[in-house]
C-alpha positions in Angstrom: 124.1 -49.6 17.0 121.9 -51.9 19.1 120.6 -50.9 22.4 123.0 -53.2 24.2 125.9 -51.8 22.2 124.9 -48.3 22.9 124.4 -49.1 26.7 127.9 -50.7 26.8 129.5 -47.8 25.0 127.9 -45.4 27.6 129.0 -47.5 30.5 132.6 -47.6 29.2 132.5 -43.8 28.7 131.2 -43.2 32.2 134.0 -45.5 33.6 136.7 -43.7 31.6 135.4 -40.3 32.6 135.6 -41.5 36.3 139.1 -42.6 35.7 140.0 -39.3 34.1 138.4 -37.4 37.1 140.4 -39.5 39.5 143.6 -38.7 37.6 142.7 -35.0 37.6 142.1 -35.1 41.4 145.7 -36.4 41.7 147.0 -33.7 39.5 145.2 -31.2 41.7 147.0 -32.4 44.8 150.3 -32.2 43.0 149.9 -28.9 41.2 151.6 -25.9 42.8 149.5 -23.2 44.6 148.3 -20.5 42.3 150.7 -17.6 42.1 150.1 -13.9 41.9 150.6 -13.7 38.1 147.9 -13.4 35.6 145.6 -16.5 35.7 145.5 -18.8 32.6 142.1 -19.4 31.2 140.9 -22.0 28.6 138.0 -21.0 26.3 136.5 -24.2 24.9 134.5 -24.6 21.6 133.1 -27.8 20.1 130.1 -26.6 18.2 130.1 -24.0 15.4 127.8 -21.7 17.3 130.1 -21.9 20.3 132.6 -19.7 18.4 130.2 -16.7 18.1 129.6 -16.9 21.9 133.2 -16.9 22.8 134.6 -14.5 20.2 133.6 -11.3 22.1 135.2 -12.6 25.3 138.4 -13.4 23.5 138.5 -10.0 21.9 138.1 -8.4 25.4 140.7 -10.7 26.8 143.2 -9.6 24.2 142.9 -6.0 25.4 143.5 -7.0 29.0 146.6 -7.9 31.0 145.0 -9.6 34.0 144.6 -13.0 32.3 146.3 -15.2 29.7 143.8 -16.8 27.3 144.0 -19.9 25.3 141.3 -21.4 23.1 140.7 -25.0 22.7 138.8 -26.3 19.7 137.9 -29.9 18.9 139.2 -31.7 15.8 135.6 -32.1 14.7 135.0 -28.4 14.7 138.2 -27.9 12.7 137.0 -30.4 10.1 133.4 -29.2 9.8 133.8 -25.4 10.2 137.5 -24.5 9.6 136.6 -20.8 9.3 135.6 -20.9 13.0 139.2 -21.4 13.9 140.1 -18.2 12.2 137.5 -16.3 14.3 138.7 -17.9 17.5 142.3 -16.8 16.8 141.3 -13.4 15.3 142.4 -11.6 18.4 145.8 -13.3 18.6 144.6 -16.0 21.0 146.6 -19.3 20.6 144.3 -22.1 19.4 144.9 -25.7 20.4 143.1 -28.6 18.7 141.9 -31.5 20.9 140.1 -34.7 20.1 136.5 -34.7 21.4 136.5 -38.5 21.9 139.4 -38.3 24.2 137.6 -35.4 26.1 134.6 -37.7 26.5 136.9 -40.4 28.0 138.2 -37.8 30.6 141.6 -37.3 29.0 142.6 -33.6 28.8 146.3 -33.4 28.9 147.6 -30.0 30.1 144.3 -28.8 31.5 145.6 -28.9 35.2 148.2 -26.2 34.2 145.3 -23.7 33.9 143.3 -21.8 36.5 139.8 -21.6 34.8 137.8 -23.2 32.1 135.0 -21.3 30.1 132.7 -23.3 27.9 130.2 -21.8 25.5 127.8 -24.8 25.8 128.1 -27.2 28.7 125.4 -29.4 30.1 124.2 -33.0 30.5 122.1 -32.7 27.4 123.7 -34.8 24.6 124.6 -32.0 22.2 126.7 -30.4 25.0 128.2 -33.6 26.5 131.8 -32.8 25.3 132.0 -29.6 27.2 130.2 -31.3 30.2 132.8 -34.1 30.4 135.8 -31.5 30.1 134.2 -29.5 32.8 133.9 -32.5 35.2 137.7 -33.0 34.7 138.4 -29.4 35.2 136.4 -29.3 38.4 138.2 -32.3 39.8 141.6 -30.6 38.9 140.7 -27.6 40.9 140.0 -25.1 38.1 137.3 -22.5 38.4 134.6 -23.5 35.8 132.2 -21.2 34.0 129.7 -21.8 31.2 127.8 -19.2 29.3 124.2 -18.6 28.4 124.4 -19.1 24.8 120.9 -18.3 23.6 117.4 -17.4 24.3 116.5 -21.1 23.8 119.2 -22.5 26.2 118.2 -26.0 27.2 118.2 -26.5 31.0 118.3 -22.8 31.6 115.5 -21.0 29.6 114.0 -24.0 27.7 112.5 -27.2 28.9 110.4 -30.0 27.3 109.5 -33.6 28.0 113.0 -34.8 26.9 115.0 -32.0 28.6 113.6 -31.9 32.2 116.7 -33.2 33.9 119.5 -31.2 32.4 122.3 -30.2 34.7 125.4 -28.1 34.5 128.7 -29.2 35.8 130.2 -25.8 35.9 130.4 -24.0 39.2 129.1 -20.7 37.6 126.6 -20.1 34.8 127.0 -16.6 33.4 123.5 -15.4 32.4 122.2 -12.5 30.3 119.7 -11.3 32.9 119.1 -11.8 36.6 118.5 -15.3 37.7 115.1 -14.5 39.3 113.8 -13.8 35.7 114.5 -17.4 34.6 111.6 -19.8 34.2 110.1 -21.5 37.3 111.2 -24.9 35.9 114.9 -24.1 36.5 116.1 -26.3 39.4 117.3 -24.4 42.5 120.7 -26.1 42.2 121.0 -24.5 38.8 119.6 -21.1 39.7 122.1 -20.9 42.6 124.9 -21.2 40.1 123.7 -18.3 37.9 125.3 -14.9 37.9 124.1 -12.2 35.6 126.6 -10.3 33.5 124.6 -9.5 30.3 125.0 -10.7 26.8 128.5 -10.0 25.3 128.0 -8.1 22.1 128.7 -9.8 18.7 131.9 -8.7 17.0 131.6 -5.6 14.7 129.9 -6.3 11.3 132.4 -7.2 8.5 130.7 -4.9 5.9 127.5 -4.2 4.2 125.4 -7.1 2.7 126.5 -7.8 -0.9 124.2 -8.4 -3.8 120.6 -7.5 -3.9 118.4 -5.5 -6.4 117.7 -2.4 -4.4 114.5 -3.7 -2.6 114.5 -3.5 1.1 115.4 -6.7 2.7 113.3 -9.0 5.0 115.5 -11.5 6.9 113.7 -14.6 8.0 115.5 -17.0 10.3 115.0 -20.7 11.1 116.4 -21.8 14.4 118.3 -25.0 15.3 115.4 -26.9 16.8 112.9 -27.7 14.1 112.1 -31.0 15.9 110.3 -29.0 18.7 107.5 -28.0 16.3 104.8 -30.1 14.9 103.9 -30.5 11.2 101.2 -27.9 11.4 103.6 -25.3 12.7 106.2 -26.1 10.0 103.7 -26.1 7.1 102.2 -22.8 8.3 105.5 -21.1 8.6 106.6 -21.9 5.1 103.2 -21.3 3.6 102.8 -17.8 5.2 106.4 -16.9 4.3 105.7 -17.8 0.6 102.4 -15.9 0.7 104.0 -12.7 2.2 106.7 -12.9 -0.5 104.0 -13.1 -3.2 102.1 -10.2 -1.8 105.0 -7.9 -1.1 107.0 -8.2 -4.2 108.5 -4.7 -3.5 110.6 -6.5 -0.7 113.4 -9.0 -1.0 112.9 -12.1 1.2 116.0 -13.9 2.4 115.6 -17.1 4.5 118.6 -18.1 6.6 118.5 -21.7 8.0 120.6 -22.1 11.1 124.2 -22.9 9.9 124.5 -25.7 12.5 121.2 -27.4 11.6 123.1 -30.3 10.0 121.4 -32.8 7.7 117.8 -31.8 6.9 114.9 -34.2 6.6 113.8 -34.9 3.1 110.6 -33.0 3.6 112.4 -30.0 5.0 114.9 -29.9 2.1 112.1 -30.4 -0.4 110.1 -27.5 1.1 113.1 -25.2 1.1 113.8 -26.0 -2.5 110.2 -25.3 -3.6 110.0 -21.8 -2.1 108.9 -19.2 -4.5 110.3 -15.6 -4.4 112.3 -16.4 -1.4 116.1 -16.7 -1.5 117.5 -19.5 0.7 120.8 -18.7 2.2 123.1 -21.7 2.5 126.1 -21.7 4.9 128.5 -22.3 2.0 127.3 -19.2 0.0 130.4 -17.3 -0.9 128.8 -13.9 -0.3 126.4 -14.3 2.6 127.0 -17.7 4.1 129.6 -16.6 6.6 127.6 -13.6 7.9 126.2 -13.9 11.4 122.5 -13.4 12.3 123.4 -10.1 13.9 125.1 -8.9 10.6 122.2 -10.0 8.5 119.6 -8.4 10.9 121.5 -5.1 10.9 121.0 -4.8 7.1 117.3 -5.7 7.1 114.2 -3.6 7.0 112.5 -6.2 9.2 113.1 -9.6 10.7 110.9 -12.6 11.2 112.2 -15.6 13.2 111.1 -18.9 14.7 111.8 -18.7 18.5 115.5 -18.0 18.6 118.3 -15.5 19.6 117.9 -13.9 16.2 115.0 -12.0 17.8 117.4 -10.3 20.2 120.0 -9.7 17.5 117.3 -7.8 15.5 116.2 -5.8 18.5 119.8 -4.9 19.5 120.2 -3.7 15.8 117.0 -1.5 16.1 115.2 -3.5 13.6 111.5 -4.4 13.8 111.2 -8.1 14.7 108.3 -10.6 14.9 108.3 -14.2 16.1 106.4 -17.1 14.4 104.2 -18.5 17.2 101.4 -20.4 15.6 99.8 -21.5 18.9 103.0 -21.4 21.1 102.7 -19.1 24.1 106.3 -17.8 24.0 106.2 -15.5 27.1 110.0 -15.1 26.8 109.5 -13.0 23.7 107.0 -10.5 25.0 106.1 -7.8 23.9 107.2 -8.6 20.3 104.6 -9.3 17.7 103.7 -13.0 17.5 102.6 -14.3 14.0 99.9 -16.8 13.9 98.4 -16.4 10.4 99.2 -15.0 7.0 97.5 -11.6 7.8 99.8 -11.1 10.8 102.9 -11.3 8.5 101.4 -8.6 6.2 100.4 -6.4 9.0 103.8 -6.6 10.6 105.6 -6.0 7.2 103.4 -2.9 6.6 104.3 -1.5 10.0 107.9 -2.1 9.5 107.8 -0.3 6.0 105.9 2.6 7.6 108.4 2.8 10.6 105.7 2.4 13.3 107.0 3.5 16.6 105.2 0.7 18.5 107.4 -1.9 16.8 110.6 0.0 17.8 109.3 0.3 21.3 108.4 -3.4 21.6 112.0 -4.2 20.4 113.6 -1.9 23.1 111.4 -3.4 25.8 112.2 -6.9 24.9 115.9 -6.2 24.6 116.1 -4.6 27.9 114.1 -7.3 29.6 116.3 -10.3 28.4 119.8 -8.8 28.9 121.5 -6.4 31.2 122.8 -3.2 29.6 126.5 -2.3 29.6 129.8 -4.1 28.8 128.9 -7.7 29.3 132.3 -9.0 28.0 134.2 -6.9 30.5 131.9 -7.9 33.3 132.1 -11.6 32.4 135.9 -11.5 32.4 136.0 -9.7 35.7 134.0 -12.7 37.2 136.2 -15.2 35.5 139.4 -13.6 36.7 138.1 -13.3 40.2 137.1 -17.0 40.1 140.4 -18.1 38.6 142.3 -16.3 41.4 140.4 -18.5 43.9 
């Protein structure tokens, strides 16, 4: 698409959203006042990773009687990750399929009948624009609106770069894992004022032990979703040192799990993954392991190595030693976890994990307790959502 065509499409989209918002304002004026019954809450998912964020809240909602939950999922999510819909509806929650293009145009039929909207990922950043558009319509219709911190690398909240400096949230409330005063200094005050700490809702219980394997202890290595953030030197060092570690520690089984939502890989990335020696590359479609979450994989591992990602917290919560591939990045958000910068760091970390060194366990506990509040985060989040939905 040409720059002119893209600009025209964006202008039309903005105009349509404005029209949808105006219609929603009219519906807000016409809707009846909220009653004393249980409020109705929409939980919205568009990306595959949204489902893992929302699932603990839906499971908790199914146990409560102070709200009525409904899940909305886009047709694109249904097409690309059909298993996600099963997880969304696992607790008995009704799941409605909506067209994401219509949402971008401000059309959300039936939304004004609800009292609150909860999105897993909503912001002005392009990957989250569908939830952002829906939230704007919900705000105009008078719903209470919430979005969730969905990761340690949450653009506009915990992560910023030259491209993502002006990210904004349309939701009235951003439910965070830790207190807002611990967020980076780059967070705009308008965003920080929306933040309310509830903790990180726990992942759903593991669905079973890891299948397969040959009896060797497992080292799980995770790629995150944002490879474009790292330069070629970082990428090359990460794969080279992984391969060297697998060659040096043949008593360990190395499993590399690319992020399931990474989409199309570059030719160089795909070639490098295909050429790895003594490292199993887990593909999302793998019939045995492909559907397991990062938390489930980490729970079955001797040790975890990850690029900067939430997998570090999954490992720490599972009580597994975890290290982060740094290669020159400062990564203050991950202190005091070991930061890997060369091949020797990998080997030292793996040796410590095999020996059960207490300092690795202590680092994991300190990291875990710093980046998320303890306690029942799902219940706390729903308490806040119900309170907001009641107005």
